[in-house]
C-alpha positions as CSV (number, residue, x, y, z in Angstrom):
1,M,143.2,103.4,95.2
2,S,144.9,102.1,98.3
3,G,143.8,98.8,99.8
4,I,143.3,100.4,103.1
5,N,141.0,103.2,102.0
6,G,139.3,101.3,99.2
7,D,136.3,103.1,97.7
8,K,136.0,105.6,100.5
9,S,136.3,108.6,98.2
10,R,133.7,107.3,95.8
11,F,131.4,106.2,98.5
12,H,131.3,109.6,100.2
13,R,130.8,111.4,96.9
14,K,127.9,109.1,96.0
15,R,126.5,109.4,99.5
16,K,126.6,113.2,99.3
17,Q,124.9,113.1,95.9
18,K,122.1,110.8,97.3
19,I,121.6,113.1,100.3
20,E,121.4,116.2,98.1
21,Q,119.0,114.4,95.6
22,R,116.7,113.5,98.5
23,R,116.8,117.1,99.8
24,R,115.8,118.4,96.4
25,T,113.0,115.9,96.0
26,R,111.6,116.7,99.4
27,E,111.6,120.5,98.5
28,L,109.9,119.8,95.2
29,V,107.2,117.7,96.9
30,K,106.7,120.3,99.6
31,S,106.3,123.1,97.1
32,L,103.9,121.1,95.0
33,S,101.8,120.3,98.0
34,E,101.7,123.9,99.0
35,Q,100.6,124.9,95.5
36,R,97.7,122.4,95.7
37,K,96.6,123.8,99.1
38,S,96.5,127.4,97.9
39,P,93.3,128.3,96.2
40,A,93.6,128.8,92.5
41,A,91.9,131.8,90.9
42,P,88.5,130.8,89.4
43,S,88.8,130.4,85.7
44,G,85.3,131.6,85.0
45,S,85.9,135.1,86.2
46,T,88.8,135.8,83.8
47,A,87.0,134.2,80.9
48,G,83.9,136.4,81.4
49,A,86.0,139.5,81.5
50,R,87.6,138.7,78.2
51,I,84.3,138.1,76.5
52,A,82.7,141.4,77.8
């Protein structure tokens, strides 16, 4: 690498990777929080249907 540019290429590559990782993490947390907010189907109703 040149003395003028130094680690510019590596720095920007790592920077982009960190930004993308944060974006994916935020999407994952958002989707998980939405799943928790949505009401789950009651487990008792499906179990009773199987027994009968």
